[in-house]
N, C-alpha and C positions, 0 to 999 in steps of 0.2 A: 635677484629679486626683492622688491619694496619692503614695506611695513606692511600695506595692502594687502600684497600678496602671501606676508608670510601670516596674516591674521585669517585670512580665507585658508591655507593648508591647516593653521591651530582648528577650524571649524569644521571643516571633515573630517580631523582626525578626533574628536571630540566626540562627532556623530556615531563616527566607528566605535570607538569606545563606549555609548550606551547602547547600540545593537549587541553587542557582545557583552554586557555588562547583567548579572542576575540581584548584585546588593544594590536595597534603592538606594543608603545612605552614599554610597558610590556615583551611583547615577547623579542623584541629586546635589552633590558636588561638582561632577561634571559638568551640569546643567549650567551650575551657579558660575563657572568658569570660565564656561563660552559666554555668557550676557555682561560678566566684566570683559574681557576679550573684545565682543562686538561694541562695547560701548564706546571704543576707542575708534570706532568705522566714520563715525560723522566726521571727527577731528580730522583724519586722514583724508577722508573725501573729499573735503572741503576748504584745505587750508590755504586755498591761493584766494578764498572769498571767504575766510573765517568770521563767524558773526556769533553775538552774544546766545543766539537761537541755537547754535548747532552747538554750544558749550552747554547750555542747558539741556539741551534731548541727549547729550553723552553721559553728563552727571547720572540724568535722571533715570539711564536706561541702564548704567552701571549700578546703582544704587536699589532699583528697584528688582532689576534681572539677578545683580549679585549677591542682594541682600535682602530683601522683603520676601520675595519668592521662596528663595529655599528655607529661611527661617519658619515658612508658615509651611510648608512640606514636611520640614523635620520635626514639626510640631505635631503635625500629623501621625508620622511614623511613632514619633513616641507613645501617642495617646492610642495607635492602632497594634503597638508591639511587633511592628514587621519588621524582619532584617533583609529579607529577599524575595523574589519571585521564582517559584518553584517549579511550575508547571505552565508554561507559555503555549499560546497556542503554537505559535512558532518556536523551535530550538534558537540555540546561541548562536553555533555555526553555521545553521541555515540562515538565521539572521546578517551575520558578518556577510554572506556568501550573496545574501540579496542586497546588502547594503554597497558592496562593491560593484555589481550589478547595476544599482541605481545610479551609482555614481558614474562608472563610464555612460549611462545612457543620458543623463544630466549633462552631461559634458559633450555628448556628442548632439543634446536638443540646444543647450545654450549658445553653444558656437554658430549654432545655425536661426537662432533666433533675432531675426527683425528688431531690434530698438530704435525707435525713434531719435534717441535721445544718445549722447557720447557716456560711455560708461568708464569709470575709473579705473576698471582693471578687465581684461579678457575673462579673467576667470570668476569675477564679481556673479554674474547671471545663473552658470553652473550651477557655482557653491549652493547660492540662495536655494536654485530648484532642485539641489539636492536636500538643504535640509528640511526642504517642505515636506520631499517623498519621505527623507527619515522619518520626520513626526508621524506622518501620516500612516508611516509603516510602526511606529511604537504603537499607534493608539489601534489600530485593529489588529495587532499580533500578540498582545501583552494582556493577560487578565486582572491584574490587579489593578484596582483603580489609580494609584498613584502612578504607576509608569504610565498610563496613558495620559494623566494630569502631563508627564513630564515630556508625552509627545507633543500636546499640545504648546508648551511653551518651546520646544525645539521649532513646532512650524512656524510660530510666530517669530523667531528669529530669523527665520528662513524671509521672512515678510519682512522683516527691519532689515535684512542685507541688502533686500534689492531697493529696498527706500531708500536703506543712506547712501548709495550709490550711485543710485540711475536718478530718481526722481529729484532733480537739481532745485527745481524752482520752490515746490514748498514740502519738504520732507519732514517736518515738523508737523502738520499738521495729519499725515497719514501716520507716522508714529507714534503721537500721542494717541491718535483713537484707537490704534489699535494696542496698546500699551495700557491703556484704561479698559478696555474690554477682557483681555487677559488679565489683568489684575483683579476685575471680576469676578471670571469667570473659575481663577485658582482660589480665590477666597472663597466663594458659594462651595466650589468644591471638597476645598479643608474639612468646612461644616456640615458637609454631606457625609464625606468618608468617615468625622470620627462619630456622629450619630448613629451610622452606619455598622461601625464596628462595636459599639456600645451594645447596639441591640442583636446583633445575629454573631459578634465574636468572628466574623471574617470581609473582607472587602474583595473577594473573589467573583469578578462580574457574570464570567459564565452560572455560578452559584445563584446570584440573586437575578438573574433571570427566570430561574425556574420557580421561584414564588408565584405562590397561587394565591386569591384571595380565600 
């Protein structure tokens, strides 16, 4: 097993950990570690033709995903005085089992998906698909807005994984554009979460949807 496969295994394990975790602080740390791990992927994927752009992409990704985003989310957690997701739409054991099923489906589809370029690892496309599916599942199965933001970040990590390892020609343009969108999204969500919690004393999205004019 090479370093790229090792990173991809860690991404799978962190996704499964997120699906089984109820503590918001622990979930933020897992996403931060996943971001730091993925920061090394562009360097390893393009080590034969490494350029300053790849180094800048890796450094920027590591700083933003492993530092800036977690700092913003931890600040939102402190302001909202939250510790855990109490009653998600889907239980944690069921979420973990669904994650295992999604992992199997991602590997079944990913290994059969025709890719027009050579990939750095046969595991890369399945793991990227699994991250995207895990992020989508977190978004729709959790009530806390913070957990839904984490799902959005995991989904972006799946896009980043695919882009860093497959789009050989211009991965920087794709990933910088995605990172910018996610940065704006997380920043705005942090502000919204703070103001919602200050006004209504909770950030459960199912309760917010019941508000009437």
